[in-house]
C-alpha positions as CSV (number, residue, x, y, z in Angstrom):
1,M,60.0,88.2,126.2
2,G,59.3,90.3,122.9
3,E,60.3,86.8,120.6
4,T,59.3,84.0,121.8
5,V,62.2,81.8,122.5
6,D,61.4,77.8,123.3
7,L,63.6,78.7,126.4
8,A,63.1,74.7,128.2
9,H,64.7,73.1,125.1
10,L,67.5,75.1,124.4
11,Q,68.3,74.0,127.9
12,Q,68.6,70.7,126.6
13,W,72.0,72.0,125.5
14,V,73.3,72.0,128.5
15,G,76.7,69.6,129.9
16,R,77.1,69.4,125.4
17,Q,81.0,68.3,125.5
18,T,83.1,68.7,123.0
19,V,87.4,67.9,122.6
20,Q,89.6,70.1,120.8
21,E,93.6,69.4,120.0
22,D,96.0,71.8,118.2
23,E,99.5,73.2,117.7
24,I,101.3,76.6,118.9
25,T,102.1,77.4,116.2
26,A,103.8,80.9,115.2
27,F,102.9,81.9,112.7
28,P,99.7,83.1,114.5
29,M,101.8,84.7,116.7
30,R,103.5,86.6,115.0
31,A,100.7,88.1,112.9
32,L,98.7,89.2,116.2
33,K,101.9,90.7,117.3
34,A,102.6,92.4,113.8
35,T,98.8,93.7,114.0
36,L,98.9,94.9,117.1
37,E,102.4,95.9,117.6
38,S,103.4,94.4,120.8
39,P,106.6,94.8,121.7
40,Q,106.9,93.3,125.1
41,V,106.1,89.9,123.6
42,G,107.9,87.2,121.8
43,D,108.6,86.4,118.4
44,G,107.5,83.1,118.4
45,D,110.5,81.1,118.6
46,P,109.6,77.8,120.3
47,G,109.5,77.9,123.9
48,D,108.1,81.6,123.5
49,V,105.2,82.4,125.9
50,L,101.5,82.5,124.2
51,P,100.8,85.8,126.1
52,P,97.1,85.8,128.3
53,L,94.2,85.8,125.2
54,W,95.7,85.5,122.5
55,H,94.6,81.6,122.4
56,W,92.3,82.7,120.5
57,L,94.3,83.1,117.5
58,Y,93.9,78.7,118.0
59,F,91.3,76.5,118.4
60,L,89.6,78.1,115.5
61,P,85.9,76.7,113.5
62,L,86.3,75.0,110.4
63,D,82.4,74.9,109.7
64,R,81.7,74.7,105.6
65,Q,81.0,77.4,103.6
66,S,77.4,75.9,102.8
67,L,77.2,75.7,106.9
68,L,77.6,79.9,106.7
69,G,74.4,81.6,108.1
70,P,73.9,85.1,107.5
71,D,75.4,86.4,109.9
72,G,78.5,84.7,107.9
73,H,78.5,82.2,110.9
74,A,77.9,78.8,111.7
75,R,74.3,77.5,111.4
76,R,72.2,77.4,114.7
77,G,72.3,74.3,116.5
78,G,74.8,71.8,116.7
79,F,77.3,73.0,119.8
80,L,75.7,75.3,121.0
81,P,71.9,76.2,121.4
82,P,70.0,76.9,117.8
83,V,68.6,79.5,120.0
84,A,66.7,81.4,116.6
85,L,66.7,85.5,118.4
86,P,68.5,87.1,115.6
87,R,72.1,89.2,116.5
88,R,74.2,87.6,118.6
89,M,77.8,88.8,120.2
90,W,80.2,88.2,123.1
91,A,79.0,89.5,126.4
92,G,81.3,88.7,128.3
93,G,84.4,86.1,130.5
94,R,86.3,84.7,132.4
95,F,89.6,83.5,132.6
96,G,92.2,81.7,135.7
97,F,96.1,81.0,134.5
98,M,97.9,78.5,135.9
99,A,100.7,78.1,133.8
100,P,101.8,79.7,130.8
101,I,101.0,77.9,127.7
102,R,104.0,77.3,124.8
103,V,105.0,77.7,121.6
104,G,105.3,74.0,120.1
105,E,103.5,72.1,122.7
106,R,100.5,70.3,121.9
107,I,97.0,72.2,123.5
108,S,93.8,70.1,124.2
109,R,90.7,71.9,124.6
110,S,87.2,70.1,126.8
111,S,84.6,72.6,125.9
112,T,80.9,71.5,127.7
113,V,77.8,74.0,127.9
114,W,77.9,75.1,131.6
115,S,74.7,77.5,131.4
116,V,71.9,78.3,129.0
117,K,69.2,81.3,130.4
118,G,66.5,83.5,129.5
119,K,65.7,87.0,130.5
120,S,63.3,90.3,129.0
121,G,65.0,93.5,128.8
122,R,64.5,96.8,127.6
123,S,65.3,95.7,123.7
124,G,63.5,92.6,124.4
125,S,63.9,89.0,124.5
126,L,68.0,87.9,125.7
127,V,69.2,84.5,125.0
128,F,72.4,84.0,127.9
129,V,74.6,80.7,126.7
130,T,78.1,80.1,129.0
131,V,80.3,77.4,127.2
132,R,83.5,76.5,129.6
133,H,87.0,75.6,128.2
134,Q,89.7,73.6,130.1
135,F,92.9,73.7,128.1
136,H,94.9,70.4,129.1
137,V,98.5,69.6,128.2
138,G,98.8,66.1,129.2
139,E,96.7,65.9,132.5
140,A,98.0,69.0,133.7
141,V,95.4,71.8,133.2
142,R,97.4,75.0,132.2
143,M,94.5,77.5,132.5
144,W,90.3,77.8,131.8
145,E,87.4,80.2,130.7
146,E,84.3,81.1,131.1
147,H,82.7,82.3,127.4
148,D,79.7,84.6,127.5
149,I,78.1,84.5,124.7
150,V,74.8,87.3,124.7
151,Y,71.8,86.6,121.8
152,R,69.0,89.4,121.3
153,E,66.1,90.7,118.9
154,M,66.7,93.9,116.2
155,P,66.3,96.5,117.8
156,R,63.6,99.0,116.7
157,P,63.3,101.7,115.0
158,G,65.1,104.6,117.2
159,E,66.0,102.4,120.1
160,P,68.6,103.7,121.9
161,L,71.8,102.3,123.5
162,P,72.6,101.9,127.0
163,A,73.0,105.2,129.3
164,P,76.7,106.6,128.9
165,V,79.2,106.0,132.2
166,R,82.2,108.0,131.4
167,P,84.7,106.6,134.3
168,G,88.2,109.5,133.1
169,E,91.4,108.9,132.2
170,G,92.9,105.9,134.8
171,A,96.9,105.6,135.7
172,F,97.3,103.9,132.4
173,R,96.1,105.5,128.9
174,R,96.5,104.0,124.8
175,V,94.2,104.7,121.9
176,V,93.7,103.3,119.4
177,V,91.8,104.1,116.0
178,P,89.8,100.6,114.9
179,D,89.5,100.6,110.6
180,D,88.7,98.6,108.8
181,V,92.3,97.0,108.4
182,L,92.5,96.4,112.2
183,L,89.3,95.2,112.1
184,F,90.1,92.5,108.8
185,R,93.0,91.2,110.3
186,Y,91.6,90.6,113.7
187,S,89.6,89.0,111.8
188,A,91.4,86.7,109.7
189,L,93.8,85.6,112.6
190,T,90.2,84.7,114.2
191,F,88.4,83.0,111.2
192,N,86.1,84.7,112.2
193,S,83.6,86.0,110.2
194,H,80.6,87.1,111.6
195,R,79.7,89.9,108.7
196,I,79.3,92.5,111.7
197,H,83.4,92.8,111.8
198,Y,83.7,93.9,107.5
199,D,80.6,94.3,105.7
200,R,79.6,98.7,105.8
201,R,76.3,97.0,103.7
202,Y,75.5,94.5,106.0
203,V,76.0,96.3,108.6
204,S,74.5,99.1,108.4
205,S,71.0,97.3,106.5
206,V,70.8,94.6,108.6
207,E,71.8,95.1,112.1
208,S,71.2,99.0,112.1
209,Y,74.6,100.0,113.6
210,P,76.2,103.1,112.7
211,G,79.0,101.3,111.8
212,L,81.3,98.4,111.6
213,V,81.6,96.6,114.8
214,V,85.0,95.8,117.4
215,H,85.2,92.5,118.3
216,G,84.9,92.6,122.2
217,P,87.7,89.4,122.3
218,L,89.8,92.4,120.3
219,I,89.3,94.9,123.0
220,A,89.6,92.7,126.1
221,T,93.5,91.3,124.0
222,L,94.5,94.8,124.6
223,L,93.0,95.3,127.0
224,L,95.7,93.3,128.9
225,D,97.7,94.2,126.1
226,L,98.2,97.6,127.6
227,I,98.8,95.9,131.5
228,G,101.4,94.1,129.5
229,R,102.3,97.1,128.2
230,E,103.0,98.8,131.3
231,M,103.8,96.1,133.6
232,P,105.7,93.5,131.5
233,D,108.0,92.7,134.5
234,R,103.9,91.0,136.1
235,I,102.1,87.5,135.3
236,V,98.5,87.9,135.1
237,T,96.8,84.7,137.2
238,A,92.9,85.5,135.8
239,F,90.9,88.1,133.9
240,S,87.8,88.6,133.5
241,F,85.5,90.9,131.5
242,R,82.0,92.3,130.6
243,A,81.4,94.6,127.4
244,L,78.7,97.4,128.1
245,R,77.7,99.0,124.4
246,P,79.5,98.6,121.6
247,T,82.7,99.8,119.8
248,F,82.4,101.0,116.5
249,D,85.0,102.6,113.8
250,G,85.9,105.9,112.6
251,A,86.1,107.1,115.5
252,P,89.8,106.0,117.9
253,F,88.9,104.5,120.8
254,S,90.5,104.8,124.5
255,L,92.2,101.7,126.9
256,H,92.6,102.7,130.6
257,G,93.3,100.8,133.7
258,T,94.5,101.8,137.1
259,P,96.2,98.9,139.7
260,D,95.6,98.2,143.0
261,A,97.5,99.5,146.2
262,D,98.8,96.7,146.7
263,G,99.4,96.3,143.1
264,R,98.4,92.7,143.0
265,A,95.8,94.0,141.2
266,V,94.0,96.1,137.9
267,R,91.0,97.8,136.9
268,L,90.4,98.2,133.8
269,W,87.8,99.5,130.8
270,A,87.9,101.1,127.2
271,C,86.2,103.7,125.8
272,D,84.5,105.0,123.2
273,G,85.0,108.1,120.9
274,D,82.9,110.5,123.7
275,G,84.7,108.8,126.2
276,C,82.2,106.3,127.1
277,Q,82.7,103.3,128.5
278,T,82.4,100.4,126.6
279,M,84.1,97.4,128.1
280,E,85.1,96.5,132.2
281,A,88.0,94.1,133.4
282,M,89.7,93.4,136.3
283,A,92.8,91.6,135.5
284,S,94.7,89.4,138.9
285,L,98.4,89.0,139.4
286,S,100.3,87.3,140.6
287,A,103.1,89.1,143.4
288,E,106.3,87.5,141.6
289,A,108.0,89.2,138.3
290,V,108.4,87.5,135.1
291,A,112.0,85.4,135.2
292,S,114.1,86.8,133.2
């Protein structure tokens, strides 16, 4: 590995748990609906179903300002292991949706550090941390999530991005313009203070990116939103996504999807303005339609 990583020490965090409670209130849902302009989503009235992945509007981090690190995230340590590598990003995730979460419900989330793994890549040392969440109403599990976080070294001068893949159009397609306002609103709604999403000076001079980074969770949410627009009568039962390369502001990006022949699954992907694939995903659908 490049920079020294004490993996044995970091793995002492595996098994750590925390439990939070939150109420599914109307305003965050209404605000994200306005931000994404999602006509198929409810208005946030009591009993309305929270669309898949919109649970990221709740259980937000509330770290004190004095405890934030130079990148805007909470300083290392605490529940998550103190990985010393400077860059951290959302690498992907897997989800199971057993029953709807509705506006007005009080939800409990139990979180466990599931694994800590290290590897060496062409860009140096990498550490992958997976956190598993379960969301309960009473004793019933409504959904589960596995959240993959990648920590890595700063790029070397002239280091190229991964080789591009251009997968084509698909059956569904939507173009999104990731301007500063969209990134600001999503950061505000998810209380995400990571400076790569809003601080242009920091992102260029410290992390050497060519522009503001579009949130991986935002792209994943937009991919499932594409299913909601194109197949509004279907229920998503499982979802997985993996980030392949960053998406930056300054040019539109596109969302794509192609259902399987039986309509029980949809392959999804996102591409940057050059047509290079930035995210791949898969959604499983219930055979039953949404009740009218």
